[in-house]
Backbone as XML, in Angstrom:
<?xml version="1.0"?>
<chain id="A" units="angstrom">
  <residue number="1" name="MET">
    <atom name="N" x="0.833" y="-1.001" z="-0.017"/>
    <atom name="CA" x="-0.029" y="0.081" z="-0.113"/>
    <atom name="C" x="0.800" y="1.250" z="0.068"/>
  </residue>
  <residue number="2" name="PRO">
    <atom name="N" x="0.380" y="2.344" z="-0.673"/>
    <atom name="CA" x="1.259" y="3.530" z="-0.845"/>
    <atom name="C" x="1.362" y="4.076" z="0.426"/>
  </residue>
  <residue number="3" name="ALA">
    <atom name="N" x="0.378" y="3.978" z="1.432"/>
    <atom name="CA" x="0.231" y="4.806" z="2.658"/>
    <atom name="C" x="1.387" y="3.962" z="3.650"/>
  </residue>
  <residue number="4" name="ASP">
    <atom name="N" x="1.741" y="2.887" z="3.391"/>
    <atom name="CA" x="2.854" y="2.283" z="4.079"/>
    <atom name="C" x="4.256" y="2.570" z="3.774"/>
  </residue>
  <residue number="5" name="LEU">
    <atom name="N" x="4.410" y="3.313" z="2.656"/>
    <atom name="CA" x="5.793" y="3.640" z="2.085"/>
    <atom name="C" x="6.352" y="4.712" z="3.032"/>
  </residue>
  <residue number="6" name="PRO">
    <atom name="N" x="7.586" y="4.678" z="3.240"/>
    <atom name="CA" x="8.485" y="5.884" z="3.931"/>
    <atom name="C" x="8.261" y="7.212" z="3.263"/>
  </residue>
  <residue number="7" name="SER">
    <atom name="N" x="8.398" y="8.330" z="3.686"/>
    <atom name="CA" x="8.603" y="9.544" z="3.011"/>
    <atom name="C" x="9.469" y="10.510" z="3.668"/>
  </residue>
  <residue number="8" name="LYS">
    <atom name="N" x="10.034" y="11.397" z="3.109"/>
    <atom name="CA" x="10.841" y="12.366" z="3.223"/>
    <atom name="C" x="10.255" y="13.735" z="2.840"/>
  </residue>
  <residue number="9" name="ILE">
    <atom name="N" x="10.848" y="14.594" z="3.405"/>
    <atom name="CA" x="10.979" y="16.386" z="2.837"/>
    <atom name="C" x="12.032" y="16.939" z="2.090"/>
  </residue>
  <residue number="10" name="CYS">
    <atom name="N" x="11.615" y="17.157" z="0.872"/>
    <atom name="CA" x="12.689" y="17.498" z="-0.015"/>
    <atom name="C" x="13.227" y="18.717" z="0.421"/>
  </residue>
  <residue number="11" name="GLU">
    <atom name="N" x="14.386" y="18.888" z="0.637"/>
    <atom name="CA" x="15.673" y="19.890" z="1.012"/>
    <atom name="C" x="15.279" y="20.954" z="0.229"/>
  </residue>
  <residue number="12" name="VAL">
    <atom name="N" x="14.877" y="21.145" z="-0.930"/>
    <atom name="CA" x="14.780" y="22.327" z="-1.839"/>
    <atom name="C" x="13.585" y="22.836" z="-1.960"/>
  </residue>
  <residue number="13" name="CYS">
    <atom name="N" x="12.612" y="21.997" z="-2.054"/>
    <atom name="CA" x="11.264" y="22.440" z="-2.390"/>
    <atom name="C" x="10.297" y="22.518" z="-1.052"/>
  </residue>
  <residue number="14" name="GLY">
    <atom name="N" x="10.846" y="21.649" z="-0.347"/>
    <atom name="CA" x="10.415" y="21.408" z="1.240"/>
    <atom name="C" x="8.852" y="20.410" z="1.081"/>
  </residue>
  <residue number="15" name="LEU">
    <atom name="N" x="8.647" y="20.135" z="-0.035"/>
    <atom name="CA" x="7.419" y="19.018" z="-0.307"/>
    <atom name="C" x="7.822" y="17.745" z="0.066"/>
  </residue>
  <residue number="16" name="PRO">
    <atom name="N" x="6.717" y="17.042" z="0.733"/>
    <atom name="CA" x="7.060" y="15.626" z="0.718"/>
    <atom name="C" x="7.084" y="14.563" z="-0.427"/>
  </residue>
  <residue number="17" name="PHE">
    <atom name="N" x="8.203" y="13.586" z="-0.135"/>
    <atom name="CA" x="7.826" y="12.481" z="-1.313"/>
    <atom name="C" x="8.112" y="11.400" z="-0.797"/>
  </residue>
  <residue number="18" name="ASN">
    <atom name="N" x="7.554" y="10.292" z="-1.381"/>
    <atom name="CA" x="7.433" y="8.981" z="-1.071"/>
    <atom name="C" x="8.761" y="8.031" z="-1.574"/>
  </residue>
  <residue number="19" name="TRP">
    <atom name="N" x="8.989" y="6.982" z="-0.816"/>
    <atom name="CA" x="10.163" y="5.793" z="-1.335"/>
    <atom name="C" x="9.820" y="5.366" z="-2.674"/>
  </residue>
  <residue number="20" name="ARG">
    <atom name="N" x="10.647" y="5.382" z="-3.429"/>
    <atom name="CA" x="10.477" y="4.642" z="-4.800"/>
    <atom name="C" x="11.335" y="3.421" z="-4.749"/>
  </residue>
  <residue number="21" name="LYS">
    <atom name="N" x="11.014" y="2.570" z="-5.730"/>
    <atom name="CA" x="11.731" y="1.455" z="-5.929"/>
    <atom name="C" x="13.473" y="1.794" z="-6.346"/>
  </residue>
  <residue number="22" name="LYS">
    <atom name="N" x="13.493" y="2.696" z="-7.423"/>
    <atom name="CA" x="14.770" y="3.107" z="-7.786"/>
    <atom name="C" x="15.818" y="3.329" z="-6.669"/>
  </residue>
  <residue number="23" name="TRP">
    <atom name="N" x="15.118" y="3.960" z="-5.807"/>
    <atom name="CA" x="15.918" y="4.414" z="-4.149"/>
    <atom name="C" x="15.868" y="3.292" z="-3.461"/>
  </residue>
  <residue number="24" name="ALA">
    <atom name="N" x="15.833" y="2.117" z="-3.854"/>
    <atom name="CA" x="15.853" y="1.190" z="-2.758"/>
    <atom name="C" x="17.092" y="0.897" z="-2.048"/>
  </residue>
  <residue number="25" name="LYS">
    <atom name="N" x="18.044" y="0.855" z="-2.858"/>
    <atom name="CA" x="19.801" y="0.791" z="-2.501"/>
    <atom name="C" x="20.364" y="1.870" z="-1.539"/>
  </residue>
  <residue number="26" name="ASN">
    <atom name="N" x="19.708" y="3.140" z="-1.870"/>
    <atom name="CA" x="20.368" y="4.439" z="-1.276"/>
    <atom name="C" x="19.301" y="5.394" z="-0.499"/>
  </residue>
  <residue number="27" name="TRP">
    <atom name="N" x="18.253" y="4.691" z="-0.300"/>
    <atom name="CA" x="17.106" y="5.629" z="0.512"/>
    <atom name="C" x="17.744" y="6.646" z="1.599"/>
  </residue>
  <residue number="28" name="ASP">
    <atom name="N" x="18.822" y="6.222" z="2.295"/>
    <atom name="CA" x="19.261" y="6.935" z="3.465"/>
    <atom name="C" x="19.871" y="8.378" z="2.706"/>
  </residue>
  <residue number="29" name="GLU">
    <atom name="N" x="20.561" y="8.298" z="1.368"/>
    <atom name="CA" x="21.129" y="9.261" z="0.872"/>
    <atom name="C" x="20.328" y="10.010" z="0.208"/>
  </residue>
  <residue number="30" name="VAL">
    <atom name="N" x="18.971" y="9.840" z="-0.121"/>
    <atom name="CA" x="18.104" y="10.601" z="-0.873"/>
    <atom name="C" x="17.638" y="11.819" z="-0.301"/>
  </residue>
  <residue number="31" name="LYS">
    <atom name="N" x="17.914" y="13.171" z="-1.024"/>
    <atom name="CA" x="17.527" y="14.176" z="-0.195"/>
    <atom name="C" x="16.681" y="15.090" z="-1.204"/>
  </residue>
  <residue number="32" name="TYR">
    <atom name="N" x="16.431" y="14.685" z="-2.244"/>
    <atom name="CA" x="15.609" y="15.447" z="-3.253"/>
    <atom name="C" x="14.622" y="14.736" z="-4.005"/>
  </residue>
  <residue number="33" name="CYS">
    <atom name="N" x="13.439" y="15.472" z="-3.963"/>
    <atom name="CA" x="12.203" y="14.860" z="-4.462"/>
    <atom name="C" x="12.514" y="14.544" z="-6.070"/>
  </residue>
  <residue number="34" name="SER">
    <atom name="N" x="13.400" y="15.083" z="-6.718"/>
    <atom name="CA" x="13.281" y="15.186" z="-8.301"/>
    <atom name="C" x="14.784" y="15.350" z="-8.774"/>
  </residue>
  <residue number="35" name="GLU">
    <atom name="N" x="14.887" y="15.149" z="-10.030"/>
    <atom name="CA" x="16.354" y="15.680" z="-10.613"/>
    <atom name="C" x="16.478" y="17.119" z="-10.545"/>
  </residue>
  <residue number="36" name="LYS">
    <atom name="N" x="15.248" y="17.781" z="-10.937"/>
    <atom name="CA" x="15.153" y="19.091" z="-10.776"/>
    <atom name="C" x="15.457" y="20.013" z="-9.506"/>
  </residue>
  <residue number="37" name="CYS">
    <atom name="N" x="14.952" y="19.460" z="-8.503"/>
    <atom name="CA" x="15.423" y="19.955" z="-7.273"/>
    <atom name="C" x="16.804" y="19.684" z="-6.967"/>
  </residue>
  <residue number="38" name="ARG">
    <atom name="N" x="17.413" y="18.267" z="-7.362"/>
    <atom name="CA" x="18.549" y="18.339" z="-7.081"/>
    <atom name="C" x="19.508" y="19.375" z="-8.011"/>
  </residue>
  <residue number="39" name="ARG">
    <atom name="N" x="19.310" y="19.449" z="-9.148"/>
    <atom name="CA" x="20.299" y="20.472" z="-9.821"/>
    <atom name="C" x="20.068" y="21.662" z="-9.324"/>
  </residue>
  <residue number="40" name="HIS">
    <atom name="N" x="18.867" y="22.204" z="-8.889"/>
    <atom name="CA" x="18.521" y="23.539" z="-8.269"/>
    <atom name="C" x="19.472" y="23.808" z="-7.033"/>
  </residue>
  <residue number="41" name="LYS">
    <atom name="N" x="19.511" y="22.934" z="-6.114"/>
    <atom name="CA" x="20.307" y="23.017" z="-4.971"/>
    <atom name="C" x="21.701" y="23.101" z="-5.078"/>
  </residue>
  <residue number="42" name="LYS">
    <atom name="N" x="22.177" y="22.485" z="-6.242"/>
    <atom name="CA" x="23.782" y="22.895" z="-6.812"/>
    <atom name="C" x="24.073" y="24.173" z="-7.021"/>
  </residue>
  <residue number="43" name="SER">
    <atom name="N" x="23.029" y="24.733" z="-7.976"/>
    <atom name="CA" x="23.045" y="26.171" z="-8.345"/>
    <atom name="C" x="22.981" y="27.083" z="-7.388"/>
  </residue>
  <residue number="44" name="THR">
    <atom name="N" x="22.180" y="27.083" z="-6.359"/>
    <atom name="CA" x="21.556" y="28.071" z="-5.481"/>
    <atom name="C" x="22.987" y="28.069" z="-4.528"/>
  </residue>
  <residue number="45" name="SER">
    <atom name="N" x="23.621" y="26.826" z="-3.926"/>
    <atom name="CA" x="24.510" y="27.095" z="-3.106"/>
    <atom name="C" x="25.533" y="27.812" z="-3.441"/>
  </residue>
  <residue number="46" name="SER">
    <atom name="N" x="26.122" y="27.660" z="-4.579"/>
    <atom name="CA" x="27.128" y="28.210" z="-4.996"/>
    <atom name="C" x="27.330" y="29.451" z="-5.818"/>
  </residue>
  <residue number="47" name="GLY">
    <atom name="N" x="25.809" y="29.956" z="-6.339"/>
    <atom name="CA" x="25.713" y="30.806" z="-7.238"/>
    <atom name="C" x="25.456" y="32.217" z="-6.331"/>
  </residue>
  <residue number="48" name="LEU">
    <atom name="N" x="25.426" y="32.052" z="-5.176"/>
    <atom name="CA" x="25.092" y="33.585" z="-4.577"/>
    <atom name="C" x="26.665" y="34.190" z="-4.167"/>
  </residue>
  <residue number="49" name="PRO">
    <atom name="N" x="26.764" y="35.285" z="-4.603"/>
    <atom name="CA" x="27.946" y="36.150" z="-4.185"/>
    <atom name="C" x="28.099" y="36.345" z="-2.514"/>
  </residue>
  <residue number="50" name="GLU">
    <atom name="N" x="29.295" y="36.165" z="-2.084"/>
    <atom name="CA" x="29.464" y="36.468" z="-0.632"/>
    <atom name="C" x="29.655" y="38.279" z="-0.373"/>
  </residue>
  <residue number="51" name="ILE">
    <atom name="N" x="29.127" y="38.832" z="0.349"/>
    <atom name="CA" x="29.249" y="40.307" z="0.623"/>
    <atom name="C" x="30.338" y="40.298" z="1.527"/>
  </residue>
</chain>
């Protein structure tokens, strides 16, 4: 049942997402709900100039 699957909160968009079979081997390392959020995190963390 889908309700029994573990879920996490995306570090970029803050939305909840559920476990997927493709993440079975590395669920503990999954931090983002999608490839788009994963790419966005990389660009925003290093894209801001320090003042």
